[in-house]
Structures are given as structure tokens and as C-alpha cells.
C-alpha positions in Angstrom: -46.6 7.8 7.0 -47.7 4.9 4.7 -47.7 7.4 1.8 -44.1 8.4 2.6 -43.0 4.7 2.6 -44.7 4.2 -0.8 -42.9 7.2 -2.2 -39.6 6.0 -0.9 -40.2 2.4 -2.2 -41.1 3.8 -5.6 -38.0 5.9 -5.7 -35.9 2.9 -4.7 -37.5 0.8 -7.5 -36.9 3.6 -10.0 -33.3 3.8 -8.8 -32.7 0.1 -9.2 -34.5 0.2 -12.6 -32.2 2.9 -13.8 -29.2 1.1 -12.5 -30.3 -2.1 -14.2 -30.9 -0.2 -17.5 -27.4 1.4 -17.2 -25.7 -1.9 -16.8 -27.7 -3.4 -19.7 -26.7 -0.5 -21.9 -23.1 -0.9 -20.8 -23.2 -4.6 -21.6 -24.7 -3.9 -25.0 -21.9 -1.4 -25.8 -19.3 -3.9 -24.7 -20.8 -6.7 -26.9 -21.2 -4.4 -29.9 -17.6 -3.1 -29.7 -16.2 -6.6 -29.2 -17.8 -7.7 -32.4 -16.4 -4.7 -34.2 -12.9 -5.3 -32.8 -12.9 -9.0 -33.5 -13.9 -8.4 -37.1 -11.3 -5.7 -37.6 -8.6 -7.8 -36.0 -9.5 -10.7 -38.3 -9.5 -8.6 -41.5 -6.2 -6.9 -40.7 -4.4 -10.3 -40.0 -5.9 -11.9 -43.2 -5.7 -9.0 -45.7 -2.9 -6.6 -44.7 -0.3 -6.3 -47.5 2.6 -7.2 -45.2 3.0 -10.2 -42.9 1.5 -9.4 -39.4 2.2 -10.8 -36.0 -1.2 -11.4 -34.4 0.2 -11.5 -30.8 2.0 -8.2 -31.3 -1.1 -6.6 -32.8 -3.2 -7.7 -29.9 -0.7 -6.6 -27.3 -0.4 -3.2 -28.9 -4.2 -2.8 -28.9 -4.4 -3.9 -25.3 -1.7 -1.5 -24.2 -3.2 1.4 -26.1 -6.6 0.7 -24.5 -5.2 0.6 -21.0 -2.9 3.6 -21.5 -6.0 5.8 -21.5 -6.8 4.6 -17.9 -4.7 4.8 -14.8 -1.2 3.2 -14.5 -2.5 0.5 -12.1 -4.8 -1.1 -14.6 -2.6 -3.6 -16.4 -2.6 -6.7 -18.5 -0.4 -9.6 -17.4 0.4 -12.3 -20.0 1.1 -15.8 -19.0 4.8 -15.3 -19.3 4.8 -12.6 -16.6 2.3 -14.1 -14.2 5.0 -15.5 -11.8 6.7 -12.1 -11.6 3.3 -10.5 -11.0 2.5 -12.8 -8.1 5.9 -12.1 -6.5 5.4 -8.4 -6.8 1.8 -8.1 -5.6 0.9 -11.3 -3.7 3.6 -13.8 -2.5 6.8 -13.1 -0.7 8.4 -16.5 -1.6 10.1 -17.9 -4.6 12.7 -20.5 -5.5 16.2 -19.1 -6.1 19.7 -18.4 -4.7 19.1 -15.3 -2.6 21.1 -12.7 -4.5 20.3 -9.5 -6.4 22.2 -8.5 -9.5 22.9 -5.4 -11.5 24.1 -4.7 -15.1 27.1 -2.3 -15.3 28.2 -1.5 -18.8 26.6 -4.6 -20.2 28.2 -6.9 -17.6 26.2 -8.7 -14.9 27.4 -8.3 -11.3 26.1 -9.6 -7.9 24.8 -6.6 -6.1 23.9 -8.0 -2.7 23.4 -11.4 -1.1 20.8 -12.4 1.4 22.1 -13.8 4.7 21.7 -17.6 5.2 20.6 -18.4 1.6 22.4 -20.5 -1.0 24.5 -17.6 -2.5 25.7 -16.6 0.9 26.4 -20.2 2.0 28.5 -20.9 -1.1 30.6 -17.7 -0.8 29.1 -15.7 -3.6 30.1 -12.1 -3.0 28.9 -8.6 -4.1 31.1 -7.6 -7.0 31.3 -11.1 -8.5 30.7 -10.9 -12.2 28.3 -13.6 -13.5 29.5 -15.0 -16.9 27.3 -18.1 -17.3 24.3 -19.6 -15.5 23.9 -23.3 -16.0 26.1 -23.0 -19.1 24.1 -20.2 -20.6 26.0 -17.1 -21.5 24.7 -14.0 -19.6 26.0 -11.6 -22.2 23.2 -10.1 -24.3 20.4 -11.3 -22.1 17.6 -9.2 -20.6 17.1 -9.0 -16.8 13.9 -11.1 -17.1 15.9 -13.9 -18.8 18.6 -13.8 -16.1 15.9 -14.1 -13.4 14.4 -17.1 -15.2 17.8 -18.8 -15.2 18.5 -18.1 -11.5 15.1 -19.0 -10.2 13.6 -22.5 -10.1 12.1 -25.1 -7.8 13.6 -25.6 -4.3 16.2 -28.3 -4.3 17.3 -27.9 -7.9 21.0 -27.1 -8.7 22.3 -24.1 -10.5 25.9 -23.7 -11.6 27.4 -20.2 -11.8 30.6 -19.3 -13.7 31.9 -16.1 -12.2 34.9 -13.8 -12.5 36.4 -12.5 -9.2 39.7 -10.5 -9.2 40.4 -11.6 -12.7 40.1 -15.4 -12.0 37.3 -17.7 -13.2 35.4 -19.6 -10.5 32.6 -22.1 -10.6 30.0 -22.2 -7.9 27.4 -24.9 -7.6 24.3 -23.9 -5.6 21.1 -25.6 -4.6 18.1 -23.4 -4.9 16.1 -22.8 -1.8 12.7 -21.1 -1.0 13.7 -17.4 -0.8 11.5 -15.6 1.7 11.2 -11.8 1.2 9.7 -10.7 4.5 7.2 -7.9 4.8 8.8 -6.9 8.0 12.5 -6.4 7.1 13.5 -5.3 10.6 12.2 -5.1 14.1 14.0 -4.3 17.4 14.4 -2.0 20.3 16.0 1.4 20.0 18.6 2.6 22.5 15.9 4.4 24.6 13.6 1.4 25.0 11.2 2.1 22.1 9.9 -0.7 19.9 10.6 -0.3 16.2 9.0 -2.2 13.3 9.9 -1.6 9.7 7.2 -2.8 7.2 8.3 -2.7 3.6 5.2 -4.1 1.9 1.7 -5.5 2.4 1.9 -8.9 0.8 0.7 -12.2 2.2 1.1 -12.5 6.0 2.1 -8.9 6.4 -0.3 -8.5 9.4 0.9 -11.7 11.0 4.6 -10.6 10.7 3.8 -7.2 12.3 1.8 -9.0 15.0 4.7 -11.4 15.7 7.2 -8.6 15.9 5.0 -6.5 18.1 4.3 -9.3 20.5 8.0 -10.1 20.9 8.9 -6.5 21.4 6.0 -5.8 23.8 7.5 -8.4 26.2 10.4 -6.0 26.7 7.9 -3.3 28.1 8.7 -0.5 25.6 7.6 3.0 26.4 6.1 3.3 22.9 6.1 1.8 19.4 7.2 3.1 15.9 5.7 1.6 12.8 7.8 2.6 9.8 5.9 2.7 6.5 8.4 4.9 4.6 9.0 3.8 1.0 6.2 1.2 1.4 4.3 1.1 -1.9 1.4 -0.9 -0.4 -0.2 -4.2 -1.3 -3.1 -6.2 0.0 -5.9 -4.0 1.5 -7.1 -6.7 3.9 -3.6 -6.9 5.5 -3.7 -3.2 6.2 -7.1 -3.6 8.0 -5.6 -6.4 10.1 -2.6 -4.3 11.1 -4.8 -1.4 12.2 -6.9 -3.9 14.2 -3.8 -4.6 16.3 -4.1 -1.1 17.8 -7.8 -0.4 17.5 -10.8 -1.9 19.2 -13.2 -4.4 17.6 -16.0 -3.4 15.2 -14.5 -0.1 14.1 -14.7 1.1 10.5 -11.2 1.2 9.0 -11.7 1.7 5.3 -14.6 1.8 2.7 -14.0 1.1 -1.0 -16.6 2.5 -3.4 -16.8 1.4 -7.0 -19.1 2.1 -10.0 -20.1 -1.5 -9.8 -22.2 -1.8 -6.6 -20.6 -5.2 -5.9 -17.2 -3.4 -5.4 -18.5 -1.2 -2.7 -17.4 -2.8 0.6 -16.8 -1.6 4.1 -14.0 -3.1 6.2 -14.3 -3.2 10.0 -12.0 -4.6 12.7 -13.0 -8.1 13.6 -10.9 -8.8 16.7 -10.0 -7.3 20.1 -6.8 -5.3 19.9 -3.5 -6.6 21.3 -1.9 -3.2 21.7 -4.7 -0.8 22.3 -2.9 1.4 24.8 0.7 1.5 23.7 1.7 5.0 22.4 2.1 4.7 18.7 3.9 6.7 16.0 3.7 6.0 12.3 6.5 7.1 9.9 5.5 7.9 6.3 7.3 9.5 3.3 6.4 10.6 -0.2 6.8 7.0 -1.4 4.3 5.6 1.2 1.3 4.6 -0.9 -2.0 2.6 -1.0 -2.2 0.2 1.9 0.4 2.3 3.8 -1.9 5.2 3.5 -4.9 3.2 4.6 -3.0 2.3 7.8 -1.6 5.8 8.4 -4.9 7.4 7.5 -7.1 5.2 9.6 -4.8 5.5 12.7 -4.8 9.3 12.2 -8.6 9.5 11.7 -9.2 7.5 14.8 -6.7 9.6 16.7 -4.8 6.5 17.6 -1.3 7.4 16.4 0.8 10.4 15.6 1.9 10.4 11.9 5.5 11.8 11.3 7.4 12.4 8.1 6.4 13.8 4.7 3.1 13.9 2.8 2.4 10.4 1.4 2.0 9.6 -2.3 -1.7 9.9 -2.6 -3.0 6.6 -4.1 -6.6 6.2 -3.1 -7.4 3.5 -5.6 -8.2 -0.2 -5.2 -7.3 -2.9 -7.7 -8.6 -6.4 -8.3 -7.2 -9.2 -10.4 -9.3 -11.1 -12.9 -8.4 -14.3 -14.7 -8.3 -14.2 -18.5 -8.1 -17.0 -21.1 -4.8 -18.8 -21.6 -3.6 -18.2 -18.0 -3.3 -14.5 -18.4 -4.6 -11.8 -16.0 -5.8 -8.3 -15.9 -5.5 -6.0 -12.8 -8.3 -3.5 -12.8 -8.9 -0.4 -10.7 -12.3 -1.2 -9.4 -12.9 1.4 -6.6 -11.7 4.3 -4.6 -11.1 3.9 -0.9 -12.1 6.2 1.9 -10.6 6.4 5.4 -12.8 6.4 8.5 -13.4 10.2 8.4 -14.8 9.8 4.8 -11.9 11.3 2.9 -10.3 9.8 -0.3 -6.7 10.7 -0.4 -6.2 10.2 -4.2 -3.9 13.0 -5.4 -4.0 12.5 -9.2 -7.1 12.9 -11.3 -6.8 10.1 -13.9 -10.3 10.8 -15.2 -9.4 14.2 -16.6 -6.0 14.0 -18.4 -5.0 17.1 -20.4 -4.5 17.3 -24.2 -1.0 15.9 -23.8 -2.1 12.9 -21.8 -0.7 14.4 -18.6 -2.6 13.6 -15.4 -3.3 16.7 -13.2 -3.4 16.9 -9.5 -6.7 17.7 -7.8 -6.8 21.4 -7.3 -6.4 22.8 -3.7 -9.6 24.7 -4.2 -11.4 21.3 -4.5 -10.1 19.8 -1.3 -12.7 19.1 1.3 -12.4 19.2 5.1 -13.2 16.1 7.2 -12.9 15.4 10.9 -11.1 12.8 12.9 -12.9 10.9 15.7 -12.0 13.6 18.2 -12.6 16.5 15.8 -9.3 17.4 14.2 -9.5 18.8 10.7 -8.1 16.6 7.9 -8.4 17.0 4.1 -8.9 14.8 1.1 -7.3 14.8 -2.4 -3.7 15.1 -1.4 -2.3 12.0 0.3 -1.9 11.6 4.1 -0.5 14.8 5.6 1.6 14.1 8.7 0.9 15.5 12.1 4.6 16.3 12.5 6.5 17.3 9.3 10.1 16.4 9.0 11.7 17.8 5.8 13.0 15.0 3.5 16.7 14.7 2.9 17.3 15.1 -0.9 20.5 13.8 -2.3 22.8 16.3 -4.1 23.5 15.8 -7.9 27.1 14.7 -7.2 25.9 11.9 -4.8 23.4 10.7 -7.3 26.1 10.7 -10.0 28.5 8.7 -7.9 25.7 6.1 -7.2 24.5 5.9 -10.8 28.0 5.3 -12.0 28.5 2.6 -9.4 31.5 4.2 -7.7 30.0 3.5 -4.3 29.5 -0.1 -5.3 33.1 -0.5 -6.5 34.6 1.1 -3.4 32.5 -0.9 -1.0 33.6 -4.2 -2.7 37.3 -3.1 -2.5 36.9 -2.0 1.1 35.6 -5.4 2.1 38.7 -7.1 0.5 41.0 -4.8 2.6 39.1 -5.0 5.9 38.1 -8.3 7.3 35.9 -6.8 10.0 34.4 -3.5 10.9 32.6 -2.0 14.0 29.1 -3.1 14.8 26.6 -1.9 12.2 24.8 0.5 14.6 28.0 2.3 15.3 29.9 2.1 12.0 31.2 5.3 10.5 33.9 6.0 8.0 36.9 7.9 9.3 38.1 11.1 7.7 41.1 9.2 6.5 39.0 6.5 4.9 36.8 9.2 3.2 40.0 10.8 1.8 40.9 7.3 0.4 37.6 7.1 -1.3 38.1 10.6 -2.8 41.5 9.5 -4.0 40.0 6.4 -5.6 37.9 8.6 -7.8 41.0 10.0 -9.6 40.6 9.5 -13.3 37.0 8.2 -13.0 34.0 9.9 -14.6 31.5 11.1 -12.1 30.5 14.3 -14.0 27.0 15.5 -14.1 25.1 18.5 -15.5 23.8 20.7 -12.7 20.6 22.7 -12.9 22.6 25.9 -13.0 24.7 24.6 -15.9 21.5 23.6 -17.8 20.1 27.1 -17.3 23.4 28.7 -18.5 23.2 26.5 -21.6 19.6 27.5 -22.2 20.6 31.2 -21.8 23.4 30.8 -24.3 21.0 29.2 -26.8 18.4 32.0 -26.4 21.1 34.6 -26.8 22.2 33.0 -30.0 18.6 33.0 -31.3 18.3 36.7 -30.5 21.8 37.5 -32.0 22.9 38.8 -28.6 25.6 36.2 -27.8 28.5 38.5 -28.4 27.1 40.9 -25.8 26.9 38.3 -23.0 29.5 35.6 -24.1 32.2 36.8 -21.8 29.9 36.8 -18.8 28.5 33.4 -19.7 32.0 31.9 -20.0 33.0 33.4 -16.7 30.0 31.9 -15.0 30.7 28.5 -16.6 34.3 28.7 -15.4 33.1 29.5 -11.8 30.6 26.6 -11.9 33.3 24.2 -12.9 35.5 25.4 -10.0 32.6 25.1 -7.6 31.9 21.5 -8.7 35.5 20.5 -7.9 34.9 21.3 -4.3 31.6 19.4 -4.0 33.3 16.2 -2.7 34.1 18.3 0.4 30.9 20.3 0.4 28.7 17.2 0.4 31.1 15.1 2.4 28.6 14.1 5.2 26.0 13.1 2.7 28.4 11.1 0.5 29.8 9.4 3.6 26.3 8.2 4.7 25.5 6.6 1.3 29.0 5.0 1.2 28.7 3.7 4.7 25.4 2.0 3.8 27.0 0.2 0.9 30.0 -0.9 3.0 27.8 -2.1 5.9 25.8 -4.3 3.7 28.9 -6.3 2.8 29.3 -7.3 6.5 25.9 -7.2 8.1 23.5 -7.6 5.1 20.1 -5.8 4.9 19.5 -5.6 8.7 22.9 -4.0 9.1 22.0 -1.3 6.6 18.8 -0.5 8.6 20.5 -0.2 12.0 23.5 1.7 10.7 21.2 4.3 9.1 19.6 5.0 12.4 22.5 7.3 13.3 21.3 9.8 10.6 17.5 9.2 10.6 15.8 12.5 11.2 12.3 11.0 11.1 13.2 8.3 13.5 14.7 10.8 15.9 11.6 13.0 15.7 9.4 9.9 16.5 11.5 8.9 19.5 11.4 12.5 20.8 7.6 12.4 20.6 7.4 9.1 22.4 9.6 10.6 25.1 7.2 13.6 25.4 3.8 12.4 26.6 2.5 15.9 26.9 3.1 16.7 23.2 1.7 13.3 22.1 -1.5 14.0 23.9 -1.7 17.6 22.6 -1.4 16.3 19.0 -4.0 13.5 19.4 -6.4 15.9 21.2 -6.0 18.6 18.5 -4.8 21.3 20.9 -3.9 24.6 19.3 -1.8 24.3 16.2 -2.6 20.6 16.0 -6.3 21.2 15.4 -5.8 21.3 11.6 -3.7 18.7 9.7 -2.7 19.4 6.1 -4.9 22.3 5.1 -4.4 23.5 1.5 -2.5 26.5 2.8 -0.1 24.3 4.8 0.3 21.9 1.9 1.2 24.7 -0.5 3.7 26.1 1.9 5.3 22.8 2.5 5.6 22.2 -1.3 7.3 25.6 -1.8 9.7 24.8 1.1 10.6 21.3 -0.4 11.2 22.8 -3.8 
């Protein structure tokens, strides 16, 4: 036995010695190459035949170096630090509470936030911003506009706007603008608690907790946590959220890095507040990072049923490091693993092809893992839902109408003509109102090139190359004519879809962001599937126990079939 211990100890010492040598070698290479780069940088700036810009040269070299890594490793200069913090850390800034968009070089108010300075002073969607504190908006970049609108709480900002052809001046006092992580919470019509979490920034877990505590007092039959379109954020917030539903001292996620100091396991620290409430988590293809930690942990622990589409597949952890002169670098330091041991990273950034394209991990390389109760789950491909709901993809004509801001224009005019509308949860456009919208498009360009038209164009090009155009020209022209005729009817073919998007725009003019959420409930297939589950205890239990078809979640065969179906 003593001999075994000595062998193990010797092996451990050898291991540590090798690790130490590896890091020393890495540090030597870093130091050596820094000396080479510093000397090269100096000689170029001193001796190059043309005048150089040292800052631009450095930024180019930094960007080129990071471009070979993953897209989440990024350099943040001092000028961009505040925007970085707002995007990844804080939910609060000083401003007026309005979003803006550029349309044909002109800046317009897109939406206003309820109760903030822009709303209080009567700034409306559709207002054109001409000057901000005397500064012409024309020709400015979006970042410059943001800098003009933002500022310390309590400071004034003067807006010169155009509304209905008239010039107006609005003087606002900036306030602390809070962008909540939980954008909406409430009870559905069948007594189910619903919480929509948009991001995982500071206090995300506290916001979810507060919403859940309030809703739980109403004795819901179940709870829905909506993580669709949530791109993630702070890992620790995800762990705290899972802890609301899972008992104390349970492994939630492990991050593993090349640097041993970046290998950390996160466990729940507190007793759960909602250990027994039936729970459904909604995810989509845009649910990433911290969203996938929450969904993956709750799935692995057989605590919640996951509904929606396969998530994005970001299994990487970033950490921010301070650099000289108040700049930052955000570095991918580790991969994370859910309680079952799987890493759901879908793209293999370590093996880009000759064109720099990042491949997905092959289905043949996917490994099987088991949830707490024994259900089969797989790595390398995001979080696969227990119940799949096919995503609703917008048609090309709807996308074209949105991109050309024709929904935006009509919603603004609708508000001018209609002082009030039905409550958000019940609002729908009538057929007559939709006909008015179609009439408003007369003479406006909402054209687009369909996939079929692109294929026809490619076919014509190939026929010309092969000197066969004369043989097929009449057929191609006939097909093109039929395509044009078919496109003219698309406002009727996609009427239901176009109405939904238009209704969302209109509702926001009356009921702000929360109104958009509740109005969309009428058409929400994933939400309806979640509610149906929570009203079917037998099916919920069957899924969580892994009965029959629910034994395996997201096998390579299922994943491939779903991908073909969605295409």
C-alpha cells in the first residue's frame, strides 16, 4: 500500500513539474514575441516611407491577432468601455429613455420607455431628431448620437425635432435609465406564472426571485421561465437562478480552462424557494451562454421541462482583464459543463478551415450523457428541448416590409388617427384596417428578390455560359412572369403573419414594451405548448421520468431530422 502511495505521489509531482515547465515555456514564448513585436512596431513607426498612425497600426494588429480566436475574445479601448459595461455588466445608464433608428440618413425616435424623460416630455415614435444640444445629427455615427443623448442623471438635454413638418424644441432632464433583466412577469389566463428574462446582467437572479415570489402568492399551478432570445451574461447569476428551484449544495456548472486557476465548480448555496412548483423553460435558437446553463442544468437535474427549439450552443466562459490606459480585454478562459458533464459548445473555433470558417462539431463526435434520473442527453450541439416547437420563420415579404420601415411608418400614422385601442392582450387589426395598410403601400417600394428568383437568375447565367440561353429563354421568361404574378398576391398569402408584426408595432405606441409582450401571447406557439404541459401533470411526469420516447433527448439522429425539417 505504501509503495502505491509513493508511486501516486511521484506521478503527481511529475505532473506538477510538467505543468510548471509548460507554463514557464509559455511565458518565455510570450516574452520573446513581445520583444520582437515591440521592436517591429517601433521600426515601422520610425522608418516607414509614409506617415503612419501608431494607434491605427496597433488596433489593426490587435484585431488581426484576435480574429484568429473566437468572436467572444475582444479588445475594448477606453472610448468603448462604457458601452461594454452596459452590454455585459450593468443595466443602468443616464439618458432619456428612447431608442432611435436611422432611415435614409435621417434619425428617428423608434420607441420610448414608459415613465422616463422622453415619455414624460411627449417625445413620440416617428419624431425626427435634427439637433441634440445644438449639435447637428446629420452625418453622425450611432455611437456619436448615443454620446450626445446620454449623460449624468439630472443634466439637461435639448432636442430639436420635426413632427408633421413642424419644428419643435423639447428640453428633457436625463434620468437613470434602468433596463431590467426581467422585462415582463405576470399570470396567464389559466393561472400559470410567467417570467420573461431577457439577459443575465447584474441583479438578474434577484429580479427573477422578486417576480417569482410575487407570482407565487397567487398560487399558480405552474411556472414558465422564458429564456428565448436571451443571449446570456453573468454565469453566477445563472447559478443563483437555478438555485431558486433546486436544493442546496447541488452542482450546477463546472468551467474548465487550460489555466488550472480557471477551473471552477459552482454549486447551489441556499435552500430553494420554489423546489416543488412545476416548471417549464422556453428556449430558442438565440438562447445562449447563461441561458443554456440554466436550461441545461434544470434539464440535467430533471427539474424542468424544456420547450422550444435547440439553443445556440455557446459553451464558453469569458473573463475581463484590465489593460493599461483604461482599456480592457475580454478573453475566453474556459469551457463550461452542465451537471451531467456535457459541454454544449456547437462551433469548433480551434479548427477553422482554410477559408477561416468555423465548422460545427460533427454528429459522429457527439457523446451521450445521463441526467440525474437517467435520461440520455448529448453534448456538442446546444441544449435540445424535451418538447420541440417548430420556430415561426418570417416570409421574405414580411422581412422586406420591416427592413424598409413600412410597419414603422404605418404604426406612427395609426396612432395619430386612433387615440385609443383595445387592451394589449386582446388587440388585433380588423380586416378593414389591414386593407388600409395594404392601400398605404401603393407606390412604395417593398420589392425583394426571392430564393426562386435568385435560382432563375443563376440558371440564366449558366445557360449563357453554355450557349444554351436561346433554348431555354422562353421558359425562363415565362417562369419569371409567373413569379412576379405570385409575388403580387403575397400580401394576402401572408396576411396573418404580416398582421402579427404590424400589430406589435402599433401596440408599442400605446402600451410600450410590456404591451408588445402581452399582445404577442395570442400567437405564441411555444407559450401555448408550455401551458398545455403545465395543465397535463401526467405528461410532465412522463417527460421528467424519461418514459418511452422521452428517454432520449437530442440524439444525433433527432437533431439531423429536426434540422432538415426546419430547412
